[in-house]
C-alpha atoms as a printed R data frame, in Angstrom:
    type eleno elety resid chain resno      x        y      z
1   ATOM     1    CA   MET     A     1 32.460  -82.142 22.294
2   ATOM     2    CA   TRP     A     2 30.691  -85.295 23.340
3   ATOM     3    CA   PHE     A     3 27.399  -83.644 22.191
4   ATOM     4    CA   LEU     A     4 28.731  -83.094 18.640
5   ATOM     5    CA   LEU     A     5 30.232  -86.601 18.582
6   ATOM     6    CA   ALA     A     6 26.839  -88.097 19.673
7   ATOM     7    CA   MET     A     7 24.850  -86.118 17.115
8   ATOM     8    CA   LEU     A     8 27.263  -87.188 14.258
9   ATOM     9    CA   THR     A     9 26.700  -90.885 15.390
10  ATOM    10    CA   TRP     A    10 22.891  -90.108 15.427
11  ATOM    11    CA   VAL     A    11 23.125  -88.886 11.776
12  ATOM    12    CA   PHE     A    12 25.193  -91.647 10.399
13  ATOM    13    CA   TRP     A    13 23.398  -94.553 12.168
14  ATOM    14    CA   GLY     A    14 19.993  -92.979 11.404
15  ATOM    15    CA   ALA     A    15 20.998  -92.991  7.675
16  ATOM    16    CA   ALA     A    16 22.385  -96.387  7.895
17  ATOM    17    CA   ASN     A    17 19.037  -97.682  9.225
18  ATOM    18    CA   LEU     A    18 17.393  -96.501  6.104
19  ATOM    19    CA   PHE     A    19 19.828  -98.571  3.916
20  ATOM    20    CA   TYR     A    20 19.534 -101.578  6.245
21  ATOM    21    CA   LYS     A    21 15.853 -101.609  5.464
22  ATOM    22    CA   LYS     A    22 16.516 -101.314  1.718
23  ATOM    23    CA   GLY     A    23 19.077 -103.947  1.830
24  ATOM    24    CA   SER     A    24 17.035 -106.436  3.762
25  ATOM    25    CA   ASP     A    25 15.141 -109.064  1.778
26  ATOM    26    CA   PRO     A    26 12.305 -110.770  3.554
27  ATOM    27    CA   SER     A    27 12.375 -113.669  1.001
28  ATOM    28    CA   ASP     A    28 16.155 -114.299  1.537
29  ATOM    29    CA   LYS     A    29 16.906 -116.390  4.680
30  ATOM    30    CA   ASN     A    30 20.554 -115.251  4.523
31  ATOM    31    CA   SER     A    31 19.800 -111.596  4.186
32  ATOM    32    CA   HIS     A    32 21.088 -110.879  7.773
33  ATOM    33    CA   ALA     A    33 24.359 -112.801  6.999
34  ATOM    34    CA   LYS     A    34 24.916 -110.725  3.798
35  ATOM    35    CA   ILE     A    35 24.425 -107.525  5.712
36  ATOM    36    CA   THR     A    36 26.884 -108.700  8.427
37  ATOM    37    CA   ILE     A    37 29.436 -109.632  5.896
38  ATOM    38    CA   MET     A    38 29.338 -106.213  4.213
39  ATOM    39    CA   VAL     A    39 29.609 -104.379  7.502
40  ATOM    40    CA   GLY     A    40 32.540 -106.527  8.651
41  ATOM    41    CA   ILE     A    41 34.447 -106.109  5.357
42  ATOM    42    CA   VAL     A    42 33.985 -102.311  5.477
43  ATOM    43    CA   MET     A    43 35.044 -102.172  9.056
44  ATOM    44    CA   GLY     A    44 38.096 -104.331  8.385
45  ATOM    45    CA   ILE     A    45 39.183 -102.056  5.613
46  ATOM    46    CA   HIS     A    46 38.508  -98.965  7.609
47  ATOM    47    CA   ALA     A    47 40.503 -100.239 10.565
48  ATOM    48    CA   THR     A    48 43.520 -101.070  8.361
49  ATOM    49    CA   ILE     A    49 43.522  -97.682  6.631
50  ATOM    50    CA   TYR     A    50 43.058  -95.795 10.047
51  ATOM    51    CA   MET     A    51 45.832  -97.773 11.544
52  ATOM    52    CA   LEU     A    52 48.256  -97.075  8.797
53  ATOM    53    CA   VAL     A    53 47.222  -93.380  8.499
54  ATOM    54    CA   LYS     A    54 47.643  -92.832 12.255
55  ATOM    55    CA   GLY     A    55 50.634  -95.029 12.661
56  ATOM    56    CA   LEU     A    56 48.927  -97.170 15.261
57  ATOM    57    CA   HIS     A    57 49.860 -100.642 16.402
58  ATOM    58    CA   PHE     A    58 47.268 -103.395 16.651
59  ATOM    59    CA   HIS     A    59 47.490 -105.699 19.759
60  ATOM    60    CA   VAL     A    60 45.670 -109.012 19.959
61  ATOM    61    CA   GLU     A    61 45.413 -108.353 23.818
62  ATOM    62    CA   ASP     A    62 43.304 -105.243 23.081
63  ATOM    63    CA   MET     A    63 40.867 -107.488 21.074
64  ATOM    64    CA   ILE     A    64 40.667 -109.898 23.943
65  ATOM    65    CA   THR     A    65 40.138 -107.111 26.533
66  ATOM    66    CA   TYR     A    66 37.369 -105.569 24.200
67  ATOM    67    CA   LEU     A    67 35.847 -109.005 23.186
68  ATOM    68    CA   PRO     A    68 32.882 -108.903 25.766
69  ATOM    69    CA   VAL     A    69 31.752 -105.518 24.412
70  ATOM    70    CA   SER     A    70 32.306 -106.558 20.746
71  ATOM    71    CA   ALA     A    71 30.372 -109.754 21.386
72  ATOM    72    CA   LEU     A    72 27.439 -108.008 22.845
73  ATOM    73    CA   TYR     A    73 27.377 -105.474 20.044
74  ATOM    74    CA   ILE     A    74 27.884 -107.725 17.173
75  ATOM    75    CA   SER     A    75 25.324 -110.411 18.387
76  ATOM    76    CA   SER     A    76 22.711 -107.603 18.954
77  ATOM    77    CA   MET     A    77 23.288 -106.263 15.433
78  ATOM    78    CA   ILE     A    78 22.920 -109.659 13.870
79  ATOM    79    CA   PHE     A    79 19.593 -110.259 15.802
80  ATOM    80    CA   GLY     A    80 18.561 -106.780 14.544
81  ATOM    81    CA   TYR     A    81 19.293 -107.695 11.006
82  ATOM    82    CA   VAL     A    82 17.334 -110.834 11.368
83  ATOM    83    CA   ALA     A    83 14.417 -108.826 12.709
84  ATOM    84    CA   LEU     A    84 14.582 -106.526  9.613
85  ATOM    85    CA   ARG     A    85 13.448 -109.498  7.402
86  ATOM    86    CA   TYR     A    86 10.134 -109.448  9.433
87  ATOM    87    CA   LEU     A    87  9.293 -105.894  9.618
88  ATOM    88    CA   GLU     A    88  6.191 -106.290  7.595
89  ATOM    89    CA   LEU     A    89  5.123 -108.999 10.103
90  ATOM    90    CA   SER     A    90  5.320 -106.455 12.906
91  ATOM    91    CA   ILE     A    91  8.048 -108.406 14.866
92  ATOM    92    CA   VAL     A    92  9.767 -105.110 15.739
93  ATOM    93    CA   SER     A    93  8.272 -103.733 18.869
94  ATOM    94    CA   PRO     A    94  8.958 -100.916 21.415
95  ATOM    95    CA   LEU     A    95 11.338 -103.340 23.236
96  ATOM    96    CA   GLN     A    96 14.024 -103.014 20.362
97  ATOM    97    CA   ASN     A    97 14.184  -99.240 20.848
98  ATOM    98    CA   SER     A    98 14.477  -99.435 24.626
99  ATOM    99    CA   SER     A    99 18.210 -100.390 24.625
100 ATOM   100    CA   GLY     A   100 19.069  -96.818 25.511
101 ATOM   101    CA   ALA     A   101 16.917  -96.855 28.578
102 ATOM   102    CA   ILE     A   102 18.670  -99.989 29.799
103 ATOM   103    CA   THR     A   103 22.090  -98.338 29.306
104 ATOM   104    CA   VAL     A   104 21.083  -95.175 31.252
105 ATOM   105    CA   ILE     A   105 19.544  -97.090 34.155
106 ATOM   106    CA   LEU     A   106 22.578  -99.175 34.497
107 ATOM   107    CA   LEU     A   107 24.826  -96.185 34.508
108 ATOM   108    CA   TYR     A   108 22.742  -94.323 37.063
109 ATOM   109    CA   ILE     A   109 22.728  -97.418 39.375
110 ATOM   110    CA   PHE     A   110 26.446  -98.386 39.122
111 ATOM   111    CA   TYR     A   111 28.006  -94.954 38.304
112 ATOM   112    CA   PRO     A   112 25.902  -92.189 39.875
113 ATOM   113    CA   SER     A   113 26.940  -88.882 38.845
114 ATOM   114    CA   ASP     A   114 26.246  -85.145 39.584
115 ATOM   115    CA   ASN     A   115 24.007  -83.911 36.869
116 ATOM   116    CA   SER     A   116 21.818  -80.908 36.529
117 ATOM   117    CA   TRP     A   117 18.016  -81.262 36.162
118 ATOM   118    CA   MET     A   118 18.319  -80.449 32.514
119 ATOM   119    CA   HIS     A   119 20.429  -83.660 31.978
120 ATOM   120    CA   TYR     A   120 17.739  -85.765 33.765
121 ATOM   121    CA   VAL     A   121 14.771  -84.173 31.953
122 ATOM   122    CA   GLY     A   122 16.377  -84.258 28.598
123 ATOM   123    CA   THR     A   123 17.295  -87.987 28.992
124 ATOM   124    CA   ALA     A   124 13.803  -88.843 30.292
125 ATOM   125    CA   VAL     A   125 12.196  -87.038 27.376
126 ATOM   126    CA   ILE     A   126 14.302  -88.805 24.705
127 ATOM   127    CA   LEU     A   127 13.799  -92.192 26.241
128 ATOM   128    CA   ILE     A   128  9.962  -91.774 26.564
129 ATOM   129    CA   GLY     A   129  9.962  -90.403 22.966
130 ATOM   130    CA   ILE     A   130 11.924  -93.467 21.675
131 ATOM   131    CA   ILE     A   131  9.348  -95.848 23.284
132 ATOM   132    CA   LEU     A   132  6.324  -93.778 21.999
133 ATOM   133    CA   ILE     A   133  7.778  -93.633 18.395
134 ATOM   134    CA   ALA     A   134  8.066  -97.412 18.435
135 ATOM   135    CA   VAL     A   135  4.599  -97.936 19.696
136 ATOM   136    CA   ILE     A   136  3.297  -95.642 16.934
137 ATOM   137    CA   GLU     A   137  5.318  -97.452 14.273
138 ATOM   138    CA   LYS     A   138  4.069 -100.855 15.366
139 ATOM   139    CA   LYS     A   139  0.384  -99.785 15.338
140 ATOM   140    CA   GLN     A   140  0.907  -98.443 11.856
141 ATOM   141    CA   ASP     A   141  2.593 -101.659 10.676
142 ATOM   142    CA   ASP     A   142 -0.448 -103.655 12.174
143 ATOM   143    CA   LEU     A   143 -2.850 -101.386 10.244
144 ATOM   144    CA   LEU     A   144 -0.881 -101.654  7.031
145 ATOM   145    CA   ILE     A   145 -0.902 -105.472  7.261
146 ATOM   146    CA   LYS     A   146 -4.716 -105.439  7.887
147 ATOM   147    CA   GLN     A   147 -5.358 -103.043  4.986
148 ATOM   148    CA   GLN     A   148 -3.317 -105.210  2.584
149 ATOM   149    CA   GLY     A   149 -5.007 -108.389  3.759
150 ATOM   150    CA   ILE     A   150 -1.702 -110.019  4.838
151 ATOM   151    CA   LYS     A   151 -2.188 -113.094  6.791
152 ATOM   152    CA   VAL     A   152  0.293 -113.123  9.651
153 ATOM   153    CA   ASP     A   153  1.327 -116.456 11.152
154 ATOM   154    CA   ARG     A   154  0.242 -116.244 14.821
155 ATOM   155    CA   LYS     A   155  3.761 -117.061 16.227
156 ATOM   156    CA   TYR     A   156  5.185 -114.018 14.443
157 ATOM   157    CA   LYS     A   157  2.573 -111.667 15.940
158 ATOM   158    CA   TYR     A   158  1.903 -112.911 19.488
159 ATOM   159    CA   GLY     A   159  4.314 -115.822 20.136
160 ATOM   160    CA   PHE     A   160  7.942 -116.422 20.905
161 ATOM   161    CA   PHE     A   161  9.325 -114.856 17.688
162 ATOM   162    CA   ALA     A   162  7.430 -111.634 18.152
163 ATOM   163    CA   LEU     A   163  9.192 -111.188 21.281
164 ATOM   164    CA   ILE     A   164 12.685 -112.781 21.135
165 ATOM   165    CA   PHE     A   165 14.357 -110.708 18.429
166 ATOM   166    CA   PRO     A   166 13.523 -107.177 19.864
167 ATOM   167    CA   LEU     A   167 14.154 -108.290 23.352
168 ATOM   168    CA   LEU     A   168 17.502 -109.765 22.519
169 ATOM   169    CA   TYR     A   169 18.521 -106.759 20.578
170 ATOM   170    CA   ALA     A   170 17.523 -104.376 23.382
171 ATOM   171    CA   LEU     A   171 19.265 -106.460 26.150
172 ATOM   172    CA   LEU     A   172 22.335 -106.983 24.212
173 ATOM   173    CA   ASP     A   173 22.789 -103.466 22.781
174 ATOM   174    CA   GLY     A   174 21.851 -101.886 26.099
175 ATOM   175    CA   LEU     A   175 24.427 -104.068 27.982
176 ATOM   176    CA   GLY     A   176 26.978 -103.376 25.102
177 ATOM   177    CA   THR     A   177 26.766  -99.665 25.530
178 ATOM   178    CA   PHE     A   178 26.921  -99.899 29.331
179 ATOM   179    CA   ALA     A   179 30.088 -102.226 28.954
180 ATOM   180    CA   ASP     A   180 31.533  -99.726 26.540
181 ATOM   181    CA   SER     A   181 31.090  -96.862 28.947
182 ATOM   182    CA   VAL     A   182 32.836  -98.989 31.709
183 ATOM   183    CA   VAL     A   183 35.813  -99.937 29.486
184 ATOM   184    CA   LEU     A   184 36.313  -96.514 27.782
185 ATOM   185    CA   GLU     A   185 35.114  -93.965 30.319
186 ATOM   186    CA   LYS     A   186 34.620  -95.277 33.808
187 ATOM   187    CA   GLU     A   187 37.545  -97.691 34.305
188 ATOM   188    CA   LYS     A   188 39.548  -96.582 31.312
189 ATOM   189    CA   LEU     A   189 40.766 -100.157 30.404
190 ATOM   190    CA   LEU     A   190 41.335  -99.118 26.708
191 ATOM   191    CA   ALA     A   191 41.814  -95.922 24.921
192 ATOM   192    CA   GLU     A   192 39.417  -95.024 21.899
193 ATOM   193    CA   ASP     A   193 41.853  -96.012 19.010
194 ATOM   194    CA   PRO     A   194 42.704  -99.451 20.335
195 ATOM   195    CA   ALA     A   195 39.002 -100.088 21.088
196 ATOM   196    CA   LEU     A   196 38.004  -99.069 17.658
197 ATOM   197    CA   LEU     A   197 40.535 -101.317 16.034
198 ATOM   198    CA   ALA     A   198 39.650 -104.190 18.360
199 ATOM   199    CA   TYR     A   199 35.897 -103.968 17.506
200 ATOM   200    CA   GLU     A   200 36.307 -103.426 13.750
201 ATOM   201    CA   TYR     A   201 38.790 -106.324 13.360
202 ATOM   202    CA   THR     A   202 36.514 -108.609 15.430
203 ATOM   203    CA   PHE     A   203 33.560 -107.744 13.172
204 ATOM   204    CA   PHE     A   204 35.746 -108.436 10.251
205 ATOM   205    CA   ILE     A   205 36.571 -112.004 11.518
206 ATOM   206    CA   VAL     A   206 32.856 -112.533 12.044
207 ATOM   207    CA   ALA     A   207 32.239 -111.461  8.382
208 ATOM   208    CA   VAL     A   208 34.793 -113.964  7.105
209 ATOM   209    CA   VAL     A   209 33.255 -116.716  9.150
210 ATOM   210    CA   TYR     A   210 29.802 -115.896  7.789
211 ATOM   211    CA   TRP     A   211 31.105 -115.730  4.247
212 ATOM   212    CA   LEU     A   212 32.676 -119.216  4.543
213 ATOM   213    CA   TYR     A   213 29.577 -120.540  6.137
214 ATOM   214    CA   LEU     A   214 27.470 -119.317  3.228
215 ATOM   215    CA   TYR     A   215 29.866 -120.738  0.608
216 ATOM   216    CA   PHE     A   216 30.570 -124.096  2.121
217 ATOM   217    CA   PHE     A   217 27.296 -124.946  4.043
218 ATOM   218    CA   LYS     A   218 24.723 -122.907  2.189
219 ATOM   219    CA   LYS     A   219 26.293 -123.434 -1.158
220 ATOM   220    CA   GLU     A   220 25.684 -119.750 -1.978
221 ATOM   221    CA   THR     A   221 28.197 -117.459 -3.542
222 ATOM   222    CA   MET     A   222 27.930 -113.738 -2.567
223 ATOM   223    CA   ASN     A   223 29.359 -111.099 -4.923
224 ATOM   224    CA   ILE     A   224 30.331 -108.259 -2.637
225 ATOM   225    CA   PHE     A   225 30.377 -105.828 -5.537
226 ATOM   226    CA   LYS     A   226 26.682 -106.209 -6.186
227 ATOM   227    CA   GLN     A   227 25.550 -105.235 -2.698
228 ATOM   228    CA   LYS     A   228 24.831 -101.459 -3.254
229 ATOM   229    CA   ASP     A   229 22.360 -100.734 -0.317
230 ATOM   230    CA   ARG     A   230 24.127 -103.005  2.045
231 ATOM   231    CA   THR     A   231 27.506 -101.438  1.152
232 ATOM   232    CA   ILE     A   232 26.212  -97.880  1.740
233 ATOM   233    CA   ALA     A   233 24.602  -99.213  5.076
234 ATOM   234    CA   ALA     A   234 28.034 -100.660  5.992
235 ATOM   235    CA   LEU     A   235 29.828  -97.347  5.243
236 ATOM   236    CA   LEU     A   236 27.390  -95.252  7.277
237 ATOM   237    CA   GLU     A   237 27.545  -97.789 10.155
238 ATOM   238    CA   THR     A   238 31.212  -97.680 10.149
239 ATOM   239    CA   ALA     A   239 31.349  -93.869 10.176
240 ATOM   240    CA   GLY     A   240 28.901  -93.767 12.965
241 ATOM   241    CA   GLN     A   241 31.064  -96.228 14.965
242 ATOM   242    CA   PHE     A   242 33.963  -93.987 14.694
243 ATOM   243    CA   PHE     A   243 32.243  -91.052 16.290
244 ATOM   244    CA   TYR     A   244 30.441  -93.318 18.767
245 ATOM   245    CA   ILE     A   245 33.567  -94.600 20.368
246 ATOM   246    CA   TYR     A   246 34.710  -91.039 21.151
247 ATOM   247    CA   ALA     A   247 31.240  -89.974 22.296
248 ATOM   248    CA   ILE     A   248 30.802  -92.879 24.750
249 ATOM   249    CA   ALA     A   249 34.479  -92.381 26.143
250 ATOM   250    CA   ALA     A   250 33.818  -88.590 26.647
251 ATOM   251    CA   TYR     A   251 30.388  -88.768 28.468
252 ATOM   252    CA   SER     A   252 28.495  -92.040 28.168
253 ATOM   253    CA   ILE     A   253 25.422  -91.102 30.315
254 ATOM   254    CA   GLY     A   254 24.712  -88.079 28.159
255 ATOM   255    CA   ALA     A   255 25.686  -89.652 24.738
256 ATOM   256    CA   ALA     A   256 23.770  -92.871 25.212
257 ATOM   257    CA   PRO     A   257 20.251  -91.597 25.135
258 ATOM   258    CA   ILE     A   258 20.885  -89.268 22.120
259 ATOM   259    CA   ILE     A   259 22.503  -92.141 20.106
260 ATOM   260    CA   ALA     A   260 19.730  -94.579 21.055
261 ATOM   261    CA   SER     A   261 17.181  -92.190 19.372
262 ATOM   262    CA   TYR     A   262 18.895  -92.360 15.891
263 ATOM   263    CA   CYS     A   263 15.693  -94.068 14.696
264 ATOM   264    CA   VAL     A   264 14.188  -90.597 14.559
265 ATOM   265    CA   PHE     A   265 16.684  -89.447 11.943
266 ATOM   266    CA   SER     A   266 15.807  -92.440  9.723
267 ATOM   267    CA   ILE     A   267 12.168  -91.508 10.121
268 ATOM   268    CA   ILE     A   268 12.942  -87.908  8.816
269 ATOM   269    CA   LEU     A   269 15.124  -89.386  5.946
270 ATOM   270    CA   SER     A   270 12.173  -91.606  4.940
271 ATOM   271    CA   ARG     A   271  9.822  -88.712  4.906
272 ATOM   272    CA   ILE     A   272 12.273  -86.727  2.629
273 ATOM   273    CA   PHE     A   273 13.727  -89.397  0.266
274 ATOM   274    CA   LEU     A   274 11.179  -92.245  0.264
275 ATOM   275    CA   LYS     A   275  8.092  -89.818  0.513
276 ATOM   276    CA   GLU     A   276  6.701  -91.737  3.400
277 ATOM   277    CA   LYS     A   277  3.853  -89.891  5.040
278 ATOM   278    CA   LEU     A   278  4.206  -89.189  8.740
279 ATOM   279    CA   SER     A   279  1.185  -88.994 11.070
280 ATOM   280    CA   SER     A   280  0.600  -86.039 13.382
281 ATOM   281    CA   LYS     A   281  1.469  -88.211 16.299
282 ATOM   282    CA   GLN     A   282  4.899  -89.143 14.628
283 ATOM   283    CA   TYR     A   283  5.617  -85.458 14.104
284 ATOM   284    CA   LEU     A   284  4.733  -84.783 17.702
285 ATOM   285    CA   VAL     A   285  7.028  -87.496 19.100
286 ATOM   286    CA   VAL     A   286  9.867  -86.550 16.737
287 ATOM   287    CA   THR     A   287  9.617  -82.909 17.999
288 ATOM   288    CA   ILE     A   288  9.558  -84.163 21.607
289 ATOM   289    CA   ILE     A   289 12.729  -86.181 21.072
290 ATOM   290    CA   ILE     A   290 14.488  -83.322 19.343
291 ATOM   291    CA   LEU     A   291 13.495  -81.116 22.219
292 ATOM   292    CA   GLY     A   292 15.147  -83.628 24.595
293 ATOM   293    CA   ILE     A   293 18.281  -83.556 22.592
294 ATOM   294    CA   ILE     A   294 18.324  -79.686 22.537
295 ATOM   295    CA   LEU     A   295 17.944  -79.760 26.289
296 ATOM   296    CA   LEU     A   296 21.033  -82.192 26.715
297 ATOM   297    CA   GLY     A   297 22.973  -79.890 24.411
298 ATOM   298    CA   ILE     A   298 22.117  -76.819 26.554
299 ATOM   299    CA   ALA     A   299 22.990  -78.647 29.775
300 ATOM   300    CA   ASP     A   300 26.440  -79.562 28.348
301 ATOM   301    CA   GLU     A   301 27.175  -75.716 27.684
302 ATOM   302    CA   LEU     A   302 26.187  -74.706 31.255
């Protein structure tokens, strides 16, 4: 079951990534804030509906228990949204996609488990593929910039800003997934439903704070009903989060590398819907990652 849940997360988050890119405006300094607001609003609505439908009770104590995990995830996502504004300036690097490797390494160190060789090979193949696809994408971004004659500020290409966003995202997201596995699977500090409600309501609070910040300090009014791409991204993100919680709780060391490779699905969608051309190297790496996922799926059935 964990494999199906991980693949559903893979699909929803891969699709969300496509709309995050469409909803990110390089000319808008508050673009990341607006994406965060929409994700928080949708998550807050979903948490309320889910709680009422299932007859659950929300406890503030659960939010406090889960707060370290929520803080790691939400902060990593905000850094990721900021980085999206600079995609054409090649800020995104292989570091950002290596968060899954960080999680897996931490799990192997602190919670060694008995896995078959197929688990190890499948995980290694996926993680190597994630890094390779990021390297290829960065080279293509650099080539596109050169062909279009775009002059890139040196600090964005080689300096502090070229490193800090993807590095922070990778570290925080990797630590967040590891912390999630500890809370949900290893130590069982929270069940899946309380953790889901705690995370989504925490994200909702962050969204409200951001909204107030834009209104009072930036003097900018945001119409949430005119945020089509960001709303779609938020819906897909929330759907993925629902399946992610259960996947990590079931088998984190197997689910983490699969979920970390969701960028592959967004590449496939870009090829289908945005008619973006893929290089032979991209096709090869996508195939390698899919083979790694298949290996993990077969290992789960043995």
